[in-house]
C-alpha positions in Angstrom: 66.4 89.4 85.3 64.5 86.7 87.2 66.1 83.5 88.4 64.8 80.4 90.1 65.7 79.7 93.7 66.4 76.2 94.9 66.9 74.3 98.1 69.8 72.0 98.9 68.1 69.0 97.1 67.8 71.0 93.8 64.1 71.6 94.3 62.7 74.9 93.2 61.4 76.9 96.1 60.7 80.3 94.4 62.3 83.0 92.3 64.4 86.1 92.8 64.8 89.3 90.9 68.5 90.0 90.0 70.0 93.3 89.2 70.6 93.4 85.4 73.5 95.8 85.9 75.3 93.1 87.9 74.1 89.7 86.6 73.1 90.8 83.1 76.0 93.0 82.2 78.1 92.8 79.1 80.8 90.1 79.5 84.1 91.8 79.0 86.5 88.9 78.8 89.7 91.0 78.5 89.1 92.2 82.0 89.3 88.6 83.3 92.9 88.4 82.1 93.9 91.7 83.7 92.2 91.1 87.0 93.3 87.5 87.5 96.9 88.5 86.7 96.5 91.3 89.3 95.2 88.9 91.9 98.0 86.4 91.3 100.6 89.1 91.5 99.3 90.2 94.8 99.7 86.7 96.2 103.3 86.2 95.1 105.4 86.0 98.2 108.4 87.7 96.7 110.7 86.2 99.3 113.3 84.6 97.1 116.8 85.6 98.1 120.4 84.7 97.1 123.5 85.7 98.9 125.8 88.2 97.3 129.6 88.2 97.8 129.5 90.2 101.1 127.0 87.8 102.7 128.7 84.4 102.0 130.6 83.0 104.9 134.4 82.8 104.7 136.7 84.4 102.1 138.5 86.6 104.6 142.0 85.6 103.4 143.5 86.1 100.0 143.5 82.7 98.3 147.0 83.0 97.0 149.7 85.6 96.6 149.3 88.5 94.2 152.3 87.8 91.9 154.4 84.9 90.7 151.7 82.2 90.3 150.8 82.8 86.7 147.2 83.1 87.7 144.9 86.0 87.7 145.0 88.0 90.9 142.2 87.1 93.4 141.2 88.8 96.6 138.7 86.2 97.9 137.5 82.7 97.2 134.0 83.9 97.8 133.8 85.9 94.6 131.2 84.8 92.1 133.5 82.8 89.9 134.5 80.4 92.7 132.4 77.5 93.8 130.5 78.5 97.0 130.9 82.1 96.1 128.2 84.8 96.1 125.7 85.3 93.3 125.7 88.3 91.0 122.4 90.1 90.3 120.3 87.3 91.8 116.7 87.6 93.0 116.1 89.6 96.2 112.9 90.1 98.2 110.4 92.3 96.3 106.7 93.3 96.2 105.1 92.0 93.0 101.7 93.7 93.6 100.6 96.7 91.6 97.6 99.0 91.5 94.4 98.1 89.7 91.6 100.7 89.4 88.6 99.9 91.6 86.2 100.6 88.7 88.0 98.0 86.5 87.9 95.4 89.3 84.2 95.9 89.9 83.5 95.7 86.1 85.4 92.4 85.9 83.4 91.0 88.8 80.1 92.0 87.2 81.3 90.4 83.9 82.2 87.1 85.7 78.8 87.0 87.5 77.0 87.8 84.2 78.9 85.0 82.5 77.8 82.4 85.0 74.2 83.7 84.7 74.3 83.5 80.9 75.9 80.0 80.9 73.2 78.7 83.3 75.9 77.8 85.9 74.7 80.2 88.6 72.4 78.7 91.2 70.7 80.7 93.9 70.0 78.6 97.1 67.4 79.8 99.6 69.7 78.9 102.5 73.1 77.3 102.4 72.6 75.8 105.9 73.7 72.2 106.6 72.2 70.5 109.7 75.7 69.6 110.8 79.3 69.6 109.7 79.5 66.7 107.2 81.5 66.6 104.0 79.1 64.0 102.5 76.3 66.6 102.8 78.3 68.9 100.5 79.0 66.0 98.2 75.3 65.1 98.1 74.5 68.7 97.1 77.0 68.7 94.3 75.6 65.4 93.0 72.0 66.8 93.2 73.0 69.7 91.0 75.3 67.6 88.8 78.1 70.1 89.6 81.6 68.6 89.3 83.2 71.8 90.7 81.4 74.5 92.7 82.1 77.6 94.6 79.8 78.2 97.6 79.2 81.8 98.6 77.3 82.8 101.7 76.9 86.1 103.5 78.4 86.8 106.9 77.0 88.5 110.0 78.6 90.8 112.5 79.2 90.4 116.2 77.1 92.9 118.2 79.2 96.0 118.9 82.1 94.8 116.7 83.0 94.5 113.0 84.2 90.9 113.4 82.6 88.8 110.7 80.8 85.6 111.6 81.2 83.0 108.8 78.9 80.0 108.0 81.3 77.6 109.8 79.1 74.6 109.1 79.3 75.2 105.4 83.0 76.2 105.4 84.1 73.1 107.4 81.9 70.8 105.3 83.6 71.7 102.0 87.1 72.4 103.1 88.3 68.8 102.4 86.8 68.8 98.9 89.3 69.5 96.2 86.5 70.4 93.8 84.7 72.8 96.1 85.4 76.0 98.0 83.6 78.3 100.4 83.9 82.1 100.3 82.2 84.8 102.2 80.2 87.2 100.0 82.7 90.0 100.6 85.6 87.7 99.4 84.0 86.9 96.1 86.5 87.4 93.3 87.0 86.9 89.6 89.6 84.1 89.7 87.5 81.8 91.9 84.3 82.4 90.0 86.1 81.4 86.7 87.9 78.4 88.3 84.8 76.6 89.4 82.1 75.2 87.0 79.2 76.2 89.2 78.5 79.2 91.5 76.2 78.6 94.4 75.0 81.8 96.0 72.7 81.9 99.0 69.8 84.4 98.7 71.5 86.5 101.5 74.7 86.4 99.5 72.9 87.8 96.4 71.7 90.7 98.5 75.2 91.4 99.8 76.8 91.1 96.4 74.3 93.4 94.8 74.7 95.9 97.6 78.5 95.9 97.2 78.4 96.2 93.4 75.6 98.6 92.8 76.5 101.7 90.9 
């Protein structure tokens, strides 16, 4: 499929051929639910913790004598039935993540990109390069495209001799204070963020990176 390419002022500067297998695929909406749930499960901290009886401070002495009081026998005032006692079967740290087949994750990402292309909310920008770090430049771009919420995606480069990615810091810092915009590197593109934002802005270099990563 062929798509128009724009500059930061929403003026057409050319066109680009997109891979139909990635941007023109069948939209399989059931995969969105599965993959977004998987993403959210991986983000869960799982650090909730309560103290069981053996972890509560105190309770070393028997609260009252065994017999003669008319009360049920008790060995510690830190048992669960006492105020300040331990908790029975409470939450403990756990890992909420689970496996998701790579083929399914890639299919969901193709579906999300195809959905944006079909809805007309995918915009390819020749270069997502701001002259300086200015939030109002990002706002001006959103206004030029009449985009209330947008996800900005640009490719990264690598430091010579290393695998350390170099991000588009000017773009990242320009949008970080906007609650209705977000920056992602091309390799971090994911289904949840694509669906969360109304518009998807991809730089021409990011399109190449995404197509290279998702090609069959």
